[in-house]
C-alpha positions as CSV (number, residue, x, y, z in Angstrom):
1,X,0.0,0.0,0.0
2,X,2.8,2.4,0.8
3,X,6.0,3.5,-0.9
4,X,9.3,2.8,0.9
5,X,9.4,6.5,1.9
6,X,5.9,6.3,3.3
7,X,4.9,6.1,7.0
8,X,6.0,3.2,9.1
9,X,3.6,1.0,11.0
10,X,4.6,2.7,14.2
11,X,3.9,6.1,12.7
12,X,0.5,5.0,11.5
13,X,-0.3,3.6,14.9
14,X,0.6,6.9,16.5
15,X,-1.6,8.7,14.1
16,X,-4.5,6.3,14.7
17,X,-4.3,6.8,18.4
18,X,-4.3,10.6,18.1
19,X,-7.2,13.0,17.5
20,X,-8.2,13.6,13.9
21,X,-6.4,16.9,13.7
22,X,-3.2,15.9,15.4
23,X,-3.2,12.6,13.5
24,X,-3.0,14.5,10.3
25,X,-0.3,16.8,11.7
26,X,1.8,13.7,12.3
27,X,1.1,12.1,9.0
28,X,1.5,15.3,6.9
29,X,5.2,15.0,6.0
30,X,4.6,11.5,4.4
31,X,0.9,11.9,3.4
32,X,1.6,12.1,-0.3
33,X,3.4,8.7,-0.1
34,X,0.3,6.9,1.0
35,X,-2.8,5.7,-0.9
36,X,-4.9,8.2,1.1
37,X,-3.8,10.9,-1.3
38,X,-6.3,11.4,-4.1
39,X,-5.0,9.8,-7.3
40,X,-3.9,12.0,-10.2
41,X,-6.3,10.0,-12.4
42,X,-9.3,11.1,-10.3
43,X,-8.0,14.7,-10.1
44,X,-7.6,14.9,-13.9
45,X,-11.1,13.4,-14.5
46,X,-12.7,15.9,-12.2
47,X,-10.8,18.8,-13.8
48,X,-11.9,17.8,-17.3
49,X,-15.6,17.4,-16.2
50,X,-15.7,20.8,-14.4
51,X,-13.9,22.9,-17.0
52,X,-17.0,23.3,-19.3
53,X,-19.0,24.6,-16.4
54,X,-16.7,27.7,-16.1
55,X,-15.3,30.2,-16.3
56,X,-14.5,30.6,-12.6
57,X,-12.6,33.5,-11.0
58,X,-12.0,32.2,-7.4
59,X,-11.9,28.6,-6.1
60,X,-11.9,27.0,-2.7
61,X,-10.6,23.5,-1.8
62,X,-12.5,22.3,1.3
63,X,-10.3,20.2,3.5
64,X,-7.4,20.7,1.2
65,X,-4.8,18.5,2.9
66,X,-1.5,18.7,1.1
67,X,-3.1,20.6,-1.8
68,X,-4.0,18.1,-4.5
69,X,-7.3,19.8,-5.1
70,X,-5.7,23.2,-5.2
71,X,-3.7,22.0,-8.1
72,X,-7.0,21.2,-9.9
73,X,-8.4,24.6,-9.0
74,X,-5.3,26.4,-10.4
75,X,-6.2,24.9,-13.8
76,X,-9.8,26.0,-13.6
77,X,-9.8,29.5,-11.9
78,X,-8.5,32.7,-13.4
79,X,-7.6,34.8,-10.4
80,X,-7.2,33.1,-7.0
81,X,-7.4,29.8,-5.2
82,X,-7.7,29.1,-1.5
83,X,-7.1,25.9,0.4
84,X,-8.6,25.4,3.8
85,X,-7.9,22.7,6.3
86,X,-7.8,22.4,10.1
87,X,-4.4,20.6,10.2
88,X,-1.5,23.0,10.5
89,X,0.8,20.2,9.4
90,X,-1.1,19.5,6.2
91,X,-1.2,23.2,5.3
92,X,2.5,23.5,5.9
93,X,3.2,20.7,3.5
94,X,0.8,22.2,0.9
95,X,2.5,25.6,1.1
96,X,5.9,23.9,0.6
97,X,4.8,22.0,-2.5
98,X,2.8,24.7,-4.3
99,X,3.9,28.2,-5.3
100,X,2.1,31.3,-4.1
101,X,1.5,32.4,-7.6
102,X,1.3,30.3,-10.8
103,X,0.2,31.5,-14.2
104,X,-1.2,34.6,-12.6
105,X,-3.4,32.7,-10.2
106,X,-2.7,33.5,-6.5
107,X,-2.7,30.7,-4.0
108,X,-3.4,31.1,-0.3
109,X,-3.9,28.8,2.7
110,X,-6.3,29.2,5.6
111,X,-6.4,27.2,8.8
112,X,-10.1,26.6,9.7
113,X,-12.7,24.0,10.5
114,X,-14.9,23.3,7.5
115,X,-17.9,23.5,9.8
116,X,-17.0,27.1,10.5
117,X,-15.6,28.6,7.3
118,X,-14.5,32.2,7.5
119,X,-15.9,33.1,4.1
120,X,-19.0,34.7,2.7
121,X,-19.9,34.9,-1.0
122,X,-16.2,34.8,-1.9
123,X,-15.9,31.9,-4.4
124,X,-17.4,30.7,-7.8
125,X,-16.2,27.1,-7.3
126,X,-15.6,24.8,-4.4
127,X,-14.2,21.3,-4.5
128,X,-13.4,18.6,-2.0
129,X,-11.6,15.3,-2.3
130,X,-11.5,12.4,0.1
131,X,-12.4,14.2,3.3
132,X,-16.0,13.5,3.9
133,X,-15.4,10.4,6.0
134,X,-14.2,12.8,8.7
135,X,-17.7,14.2,9.2
136,X,-20.4,12.4,11.0
137,X,-23.8,12.3,9.3
138,X,-25.2,14.8,11.9
139,X,-22.5,17.3,10.9
140,X,-23.2,17.1,7.2
141,X,-25.9,19.8,7.1
142,X,-23.7,22.4,8.8
143,X,-20.8,21.5,6.5
144,X,-22.9,22.0,3.4
145,X,-24.4,25.2,4.9
146,X,-20.9,26.6,5.3
147,X,-19.9,25.8,1.7
148,X,-23.1,27.4,0.5
149,X,-22.3,30.6,2.4
150,X,-18.8,30.7,1.0
151,X,-20.1,30.5,-2.6
152,X,-21.5,33.4,-4.6
153,X,-25.0,32.9,-6.0
154,X,-24.7,30.4,-8.9
155,X,-21.4,29.1,-7.6
156,X,-20.7,25.4,-7.9
157,X,-19.7,22.8,-5.2
158,X,-18.4,19.7,-6.9
159,X,-16.9,16.4,-5.6
160,X,-16.6,12.9,-6.9
161,X,-18.5,10.0,-5.4
162,X,-17.3,6.4,-6.3
163,X,-20.0,3.8,-6.7
164,X,-20.3,1.7,-3.5
165,X,-18.9,-1.8,-3.6
166,X,-21.3,-4.6,-4.2
167,X,-22.7,-6.2,-1.1
168,X,-20.7,-9.3,-0.2
169,X,-17.7,-8.4,-2.3
170,X,-14.2,-8.2,-0.8
171,X,-14.1,-4.3,-0.9
172,X,-17.5,-4.3,0.8
173,X,-16.2,-6.3,3.7
174,X,-13.0,-4.3,3.8
175,X,-14.9,-1.1,4.3
176,X,-17.3,-2.7,6.7
177,X,-14.4,-4.0,8.8
178,X,-12.6,-0.7,8.8
179,X,-15.6,1.2,10.0
180,X,-16.3,-1.4,12.6
181,X,-12.7,-1.2,13.9
182,X,-12.9,2.6,14.0
183,X,-16.2,2.5,16.0
184,X,-14.6,0.1,18.6
185,X,-11.5,2.3,18.7
186,X,-13.6,5.5,19.4
187,X,-15.6,3.6,22.0
188,X,-12.5,2.6,23.9
189,X,-10.0,5.4,23.3
190,X,-9.9,9.2,23.6
191,X,-9.4,11.5,21.8
192,X,-11.6,10.2,18.9
193,X,-10.3,9.8,15.4
194,X,-13.3,10.3,13.1
195,X,-13.0,8.4,9.7
196,X,-15.8,6.3,8.4
197,X,-16.3,5.1,4.8
198,X,-19.9,3.9,5.0
199,X,-21.6,7.0,6.3
200,X,-21.6,8.9,3.0
201,X,-24.7,7.5,1.3
202,X,-25.5,9.3,-1.9
203,X,-29.2,9.6,-1.3
204,X,-28.7,11.2,2.1
205,X,-26.0,13.5,0.7
206,X,-28.3,14.8,-2.1
207,X,-31.1,15.4,0.4
208,X,-28.8,17.4,2.7
209,X,-27.5,19.5,-0.2
210,X,-31.0,20.3,-1.3
211,X,-31.9,21.5,2.2
212,X,-28.7,23.6,2.3
213,X,-29.9,25.6,-0.7
214,X,-28.3,23.7,-3.6
215,X,-29.7,22.4,-6.8
216,X,-27.9,19.2,-7.6
217,X,-27.0,17.3,-10.8
218,X,-25.0,14.1,-11.2
219,X,-22.6,13.5,-14.0
220,X,-20.8,10.2,-14.7
221,X,-17.0,10.5,-14.8
222,X,-16.4,8.8,-18.1
223,X,-12.8,8.1,-17.4
224,X,-13.8,5.3,-15.0
225,X,-16.3,3.6,-17.2
226,X,-19.4,1.7,-16.1
227,X,-20.2,-1.4,-14.1
228,X,-21.8,-4.5,-15.5
229,X,-25.2,-3.2,-14.8
230,X,-24.5,0.0,-16.8
231,X,-24.2,2.3,-13.7
232,X,-21.2,4.7,-13.5
233,X,-18.2,3.5,-11.5
234,X,-17.8,7.1,-10.3
235,X,-20.1,10.1,-10.4
236,X,-19.4,13.8,-10.1
237,X,-21.8,15.7,-7.8
238,X,-22.4,19.2,-9.2
239,X,-24.3,21.3,-6.6
240,X,-25.2,24.9,-7.6
241,X,-26.0,27.6,-5.0
242,X,-29.5,28.8,-5.8
243,X,-30.3,32.5,-5.7
């Protein structure tokens, strides 16, 4: 799973026994050497799907981590891009790896909780990659409300959603086992580390987006093809701020 320069088992254990925030501070220097980083294939597919929806002046990467999504936004936005994350360690790595200005697009980093974003009507496009498992279902409405407030009217909030594994398949049981282990860990150990894979059900997500003031469309990410039943292997959620 990991490159030779990635985290050791001991380092991963220390992260898993920390809080969510401190765990990512610890993992940050080696995060890009893990499979947790969003793949370039997925980043490229999203960039190609979103480009026709523009133009965009300003973009926001919600829970930006080490800045992979900011790299996508720099391709799509004409003026400025902001990455926001609650982990100081991840932001430090992002700032080291990406220039402050590239092709005339300014890049800035803000430390903040996505459930309390310090922005209002500031962006035309918001993206997020791989971070939603860190939010409990009861926190999702506030998360979406914060992104809604950060967008200008007509602004887009986009993120990919892979198709869930088939019930009974090996990936299904792997995700089920991971979530079960995390629930036991959080029951027995403090501080909690919130990361669950099976709480982000598409129907519930779409309903919460609608209640937050978004109109929502789903687009297949064609790069990933379709399953045997014809359904997309990965979809792009395109939520547009109404009004």
